N, C-alpha and C positions, 0 to 999 in steps of 0.2 A: 608506651604500648608494643607489646612484641609482636613481630609478625613470624609466623611459621609457615615452611613451605616443604613440599614432597613433591618429585618428579616422578611420574609412574610410566615406565617406557612404554612404547610400541604398542599402543591402544589408540581407539578413536571411539569418542562419543558425539551425536549431534548435539547442536545448540541448545534446544530445547531441553534436552536431558542435562546438561549443562545449567541451565537457566534455572530449571526444577532443583536442581541438587545447591545452588548456590543461596536460593531461596529458604531450603529447609534447614541450611548451616545459620542462615543469619539469623533464624527465628530462636538459637541455641543461648541461653543465659551467659552472658560476659563476650559474646562474640559481636563485634563491631563493624567490620566488613569482610568479604569472602571475594576471590578469584576462583574461578574453574574453567578453564580456557584450554584449549589445544596450544602449543607452546610455538605458534607462528611470531614473527618478528612483531607485528601489529598487535598482537596479545600482549606479547613481553614489554613492549611500549608503554600500551594503557595500564599494567601493573605498576612500571616504575612512577607514572603519572598520578595513580591512585594511592602511591604511597604502599603496596604491597607487595614491593620488589624485596629480594634479598639473593646473595650470592647462589643459592641452591638452584634457582632458575635458570644462572647462567648457560649450563649446557642441555637445557631443553631443546627439542627441535621440534618443527612441526608435526611431527609424527609421534609427539608425547603428550599426557596430560599433566597440567599443570594446577597444583591447590595450592592456594596460598590463603592465609586466615589472619586477620588483626584483631588480637582478642585482649581482654583484661591483664592474663596473665601467661605464663608459657603453658602452663599446665591445662588451660582452658582450650588453647588454641592447638594443642596436641590432640586433646581430645575431640574436638570438631575434624581435624584432619582423618583420625581413625574412624570418626563417623561416617566422613564423607567416602573414603573407600568400603567401608561396611555398606553403605547404601548401595552403591555401584554395584558390589557384588551381589547382593540381593536381586537387584533389577536384571543382572546376567542370568543369574540363575531362573528367576520366573520368565525370561525372554527364553531362555533354552528349552525351560520345562513345556513351555507354548508351543515352541517350534516342533518339541517331541512328539506331543501330543496331536500334533496336525497330520493328515493320511499323507503317506510317501514321504520320501526325502526331499529336505530343503534344497531348492535349487542355488547353487553356487556361481552361476553366471545367466547370463541372457539368454544364451543358446539353450542351456539346460531348462529355465523356466518356460520358453516357448515350448519345448517339446513337452511340458508336463501342462500345458494350458493351450493346446492347438487353436482353442477360438479366440484367443487375445490378439488385437490388432494394433494396441497403442502402448506404448512405454512411457512411464513418466520418470524422469532422471533427476536426482538431487544427491549430487555428488560434489566434491571439492571441483574447483574450475579446472585445475589442470587433469583431470581424469574426464572431465563432462563428454568432451568431445570425442573422445575415444568411444566410449560407450553411448553416445547416440547415433553415432557412424556406424557401429555394429546391429543397433536396433533397426536403423533404416535397412541397412543392408540384408535383414531378417524380415523384411516386408511389415515392420513396424512404423504407424504413427508415432510422432515424438514431442510430447512437453516436456521440453528442456527448461526444467525450474531454475536449475545452477546458472549462476553469475561467473564473470572472471573467465570468460569464452572468449577468446581471441577473434578479432572482426575477421580475419582470414580464414578462421574455422568456421564460423558461423555462414558465410559466404560458400564456402566448400558444401555443409551441411545442407544450406538449403539449395544449391544445385543438386546434389545428390537426391534429397529429397523430390525434386522437380523429374528428375530422368525418374524413377520410380512411381510418380502418382502419389506420392504421399505428403502429408503436412510434417514440416517442422516448426514447430510452436517454440519461440526463444531462440535464443537463450534469454533468461530471465524472464521466463514468462510465469507472472504468477498466480493467473487464473484462466481457467476454460472451464466450459460445460459442455460436455459431448456424449450425446445421447441422454441427456438428462442427469447424468453425473458430474458432480463437481470436481474440479481438480484445482488443487494447491488452496489459494486464499478465496474461494468461490462462496456465494451465497445458496441458500436454499429457494432454489426458483421453480414453478411449475414449467411444464410443457408447454408450449404453444408455437403460433405462427410466426415470430418474430426473429430472425437470424442476426447475430452478432460479429464483425469482426474489428478486433481492437487492437491498436499497440500501446495501449495502455492499460495497466492492472486493475486500479482502483477506477478507471473510467469506464472500464466492464462491468466491475461491481455495481458501480452505481447505477448506469442505465439499466442492468439486467435486473436489480433489486426495484428500481421504479416501475420498471414493467410489470412486475409482481405486485407491487403494492396499488398499480391501478387495473389490478384484475385479469390482466393479460399473460403470457409466458412466453418462454424462449425454446426456438428449437435445437439450436447450435451457438455456442457463444465461444470464438476460435480466439485466443490470444497470441499476438505475434512477436512479442519481445521489442523491446523500446527502440531497436535500432533498424527493425526492418523498413523502416520508412526512410532510412536515410538514402543519399544517392549511392552509396557501395553497396548496398544490400538491395536496393533496387523493389523494394517491396513485396518480394517474392510471395511472402506468407500469405500476406493480405490480397494479393491479386488470387494466389490460389484458392482461400478460404470463399474471395467473394463468388469465385467460379464456382466453387461447390454449392453454395448457396442458391446461387442461380438456378441451379439443376434440381434442387431438394425439393421434391415433393410437399415436405410439409413446412416447406418457410415459404411464406406469402410477403412479408416484407423484411429489407434488410437495412441494418446499421452499420455504418464504418465509423470508427472513433480514433481520434490520435490529435497530439499534437502537428501542426502544419508540416506535412512532408516535404521532402525536397521536390524541388520544381519538375522536374522530369519524372519524378514518381508520381507527382499528383496528376501531370498529363496522362501518364500512363493507366493509372486506376479508373481516373474519371472517362476513359476511353472504355473502358470496360463496364462503366455504370451505364454508359449509353446505350450498352447493346442489351441491356436487360429489360426483361418486359415487367420485370416485378418493381413496384416503387422502394426507393432507396434513401434513405435518410442520412446524411454526412456532417458529422459533427467533427471537424477538423478545428480544434479551437483557435481563434484567432485568424482562420484562413479568409480570405476573398469571397464571400458568400455570392456572387455575380458569377464565379468562375464556377461555382458547384451548381448553380439556377441553369448555365448555358450546356451543361451535361445533362440535363433532366433532370438532376435529383434535388433533393429540399435539404437548404442549408441548416443546420442548427448551430445557434451559437453557446448554448449551454449543454451540459449532459442532461439537466432536468427537460429541455424543449427537445432533445432527442428522443427520450421515452416516450413525453407524452404526443409528440407525432408519430411516432412510431405504433404506440396503441389507438389512435387516432385512424390511422389509414388500415390497419389491421381489423378496427371495426367498420370500414366504411363512413367514417365522420369526417367534418370539417376540420383538416389540419390546421388551417390558419388558426380557429378558435382556440386551440391547445397553445399554440405560441401564444396567443394574448392573455389566457388563465397563469400561464408561467410567469408571464411578465408584470401579471398584476398581484401576484401573489403574494409579495412584501409588503402590499400596501395594508395587508390585514393587520400588521406587526405595527403600525403607526401609533396606535396609542401606548403600548409598551415601550415603543423607542423612545419616542418623546420624555414619558416618565422616566426612563433611564437617564435621557439625556441632560433635564433638570437636576439629576443629583450628581453631575461632572463638576470640576473645579475647573476653572479658566485655563491651567496650565494643562489639563488633560487633552491631548489633540489627536493622538494616533492608534493605529489598530496594531496589535500583538497578536499576528496568525499562527498558530503553532499546529502544523498539518501533519498527519501520519502517512497520508497518501500523496505521491507526488502529481498527481493530475489534480485533485483538490487546489494544492498550491498553486500551480499552474492557473486554473480557471479562475480561482479567487483573485489573480492578479490582475487578468484582464477585466473581470467586472470592477474592480476596484479602480479601473486606470482614470475614470471622471472625476476622482479626489483631487482637490487642488494640490496636496502633499505628495511629494515622490513617496513609492513604493520600493524599498530594499528585499531583495530576496538572494537565497544562496542558490535558487535556480530561474534565473530571471527570465521574463518570456523574450528579451531581448539582451543579446548580449553584451555588457557593457566594454566601450574600449577602454585601454589602459587610462586615458585621461580622463573617463567617466567613472571608473571603479571607485566606490565608496570606500572610504576608508573602516578599519574595522570598527571602531568606536561608532561608527554610523548603524550598526546592527542595534544599537540600544538607543541613541541619541537622535533626535532630528528628523524623523520622518516613521512611516510605516513600514514594519518588519513581517515579511509573511517568511515563515522557514519550512522548507522541506526536510521533517527529519527522519525520513527514509534514505536521503541522499548518503551517497557514499562516505563523506566527512563523518558522519553521525552511526552510522553502521558498522564501520571497521571494530573488529572485534567485539562488537555487543549485536545484540538480535536488533531485528527491525523493530520499531514502536508499536506495530500491530501485533506483536507476541508480547513484548516487554516494553511497559509504558513507563518505566522507570526513568528515563531521562526527559521524557515531556512531562510528566508530572514535578519535577525538578524545575523545569524550565517555566510553568503554569504559576508556581509559587515564587519564583525570581521576577516575571512580570509586576507582580504586585508591588515592589520595592521601587519599579520605576514610574517616579510622578509624572509622566508624560504620556504613559498608557491610560487610553481611555476606553476599549475594549478589550477583551480577549476572544478570538475566535479561534475554534476548535472544531476539528471532526472526529467523529467517532467511528471505526469501521468493525463491521460483525462478520462472520462468517464461518466457514469451517477453517481450523486451523489457526485462527486468531484469538487473542486473549479471550480466555471464558467470560471475563465481566470487565470489559474494558472501560465502559461508562462509569461503573462502580469505583474503578481505580481513577480516572478522571474528576468524580465527584468529590470524592477526598482531596483530591489536589486544589480543586477549586473552592470548597470550603476553608482550606488554610488560606489560599490568596487572598480570599476576601476579607478574612478575617485582620491578616496583616495589613490590607489596606484598608480598612474599616481603624486600626491602631494607629495609623500614621495620619488619620483624618480625611482619607478619601473614600470614593466609592468605585467599586469596579464591575462595571456591566460586563457579563459570559452571553456570547452568542455561539451557539452548537448544533451540528447537523449530525446526525446517525445514518451511516449507510449499512443497509440492512433490511431482513424482513421478517414477518412474524414467525417464520418457521424456522428461522436460523437458532444455532445452540444457545445462544445470547437472548435472544427474542425480542424484537425490536420496542415493542410498548414498555416493557420492563427498563430496558435501558434507557429511553427516553424518559421515561418518570424519575430514574434516579439524577439524569443530571437536570431536571426541573427542581426536583427537592435541593438540590445544591444552589439554586438559583438561577439558574441559564436560564436563556429563551432558546427555545429548540424549535428548529425551522425544519420542512422537508425535503430541503435541497442544499446543496454547496453553495450555491449561485443565491437561493434566498438567504440564507445564512450571512453571506457577504454584502449583500445589500441593506440588510436590516442593522449590521455594526455601521456601515456608512451611513444608514439613516439616522441611529443613535448621536453621529459626529455632525451632519446637517441634513437636515429634511428634503433638501431641494435636491439631494443624489438621485432620489427613486423618483 
């Protein structure tokens, strides 16, 4: 089958537009595969790997759009390329018309945007990494707080930006800060959460989403939710944004309870943060996943070992209730699934003994590894909780054989040249189906993340893959249990109850938290685990 390629020079389209374009083209009769990407070296390499490479793409630069179509015949491929350019032209025309209809001239810089909207005090920056630091610096110099959604910003730039923000009394959230809720407005991959008395500062994007959504599900709300970016609590950065956010919440009259969320910070950063916590008159819940709870208790804070516990304890504190009972309720919740888990366990074959976890949220992958640490077999992950030494690094085939596998599909190796799985579930769906072909897989463990900016129907996409995977396992004479958790709220665009119903209809056990889902998956393998 022929591959036809066109390079459109000196244009830029965001990844969401290009994903939608590729989906439109793949629906055309006779079209087998499509690439619609900017001409970065990583994207061109992916085109080669996918069999979509032609010599035409050789001259493409990162500033050029590359379109490639694999089709039944040359005429079909060329029609698809022409259709792609026509669709892009239509979108550009519609965008220009919308801008023309708006009152006033369109701002062409941050400075002009500030001049047109004098009440604005926060800038959301989502541009290519090589430009992001420059734009963030300008925003801070103009007196704006910054949510730096962009990644691929150097560590040196991050340190300089956060130092500048501290000098000016501003917050620099990010780089790679995917979520925040400021004054009730969700930014990035945020969920629809009501205003309330609980303030959050988080170095984990899906951790923030999980806790804020769970708070809403428990009938409370969030005053502010500040995302710091994943490197903020490293020794080099020093936790500058989390410290600034913590201090802001400690003086915020609308915040009565504070929650801190992260993987364990660097030792010096932990000391600095807990010293600030100790000064607070407000109760503080600290969920540093895998950290020493005694260290947190000695600072006068309440340690939470899971994201679910953090939300439950925060809500109990906000209501003046017993927070210890909230922790006990979280720990006992998986026991309600015991009858279903044992029924699933009875259908397994003797050779099925491992969990395959396929996560779109990096924090969920990390938390699941901690929860599953009590299982007798080892857990392999591309983002391990303990960095393996060279001597203990598992071989490549270990991802498939001989141990539990928990994969963070939002990690760099899976997102270079493609959208994050919260936006485009194609890769995970493929891995869900592939898991059914592995005779050692006993349970498939999944997360589904809702919210603004996420896929409009992630559970529906996952459900189709689950049905296909279970059918393939059945054809091979095996049974494949699936355990899932949906992170979101009823007010999210995708609607929590609707998403959970789609997963249940596909045969999945659906729990209320990621920790519960992991414990239920383990319970299917060994009742004694819970």
